[in-house]
N, C-alpha and C positions, 0 to 999 in steps of 0.2 A: 152810337152816333155813324151814319150811314155814310155811303160814298159820297164825295161831294168833287166829282171830277169835271163840274163845270164852274167852280170857282177858282180863281187863279189870284195869283199876287206878283208882280214883276216890278220891282223897282222903278223902271223907267214906264210904267202905265198908270196915270193917277196918282202920282208919288207911292206905288207901292200899297194903295188901299185895296180890298179885295173886290175883284171885279167878275163880269160875267165872261166866262170862255176868251178871255184877254181883250175884251173890248173894252172901249172908254166908258162903260156902266157900270157904276160901283154896286154892291149890295146894299148900301146905305141910301142910293138913289129909289131901289127899287123896294126897299121895307119903307121908306119914305112915303112912295106911292100909297102903300098897302096901308099905312097909316093915317093916310089922308083921306082913305075911304074909296079908294079906286078899287075895283074889283080885278080879278086877275085877267077876264076878256078885255077889261078896258083898258089895261097896262098893255096888254098884248095888241090890241088895236093900234094905241100911240106908239109904240116900239115895234115894228112886223119883224126885227131882226131876231127879237127874244123870243124863247120857245117856253111852254107851259112849266117843263121840268127845271128851266132858268128861274124861274120865280119861287118855285117848291125849293129850290137847292138855295135860293139866296136867303128864304125866311128861315130852313133850318141851321145854315152856316149863322146866320143872325142871334135865333135862339141858343146856338151851341157857346158861341162869344156871351152870350150875355150871363150865361151861367158859370164862366170861366172865372171871373173877377166880380169884387163887390164894386156895386155903384151907387155912391151917395148921389140922391134925390134929394131936390127941396123938399120941404115940411107942405102937408096939404093944407 
């Protein structure tokens, strides 16, 4: 796992969810935007206070968390 120096977790910010650089932008929000089909450039245009590396680290963090525990999915 590479360094994730842009991912922060603070109890008083967004209920302790993983956020980008202490802002009220959660990793889940960023990953949700990618999952909805938005490109990195579109996300950066919509959220000009984010940087490309913020999005890349959010994706790496989400991938790492997904590997950490078993998640039951609904049958297809």
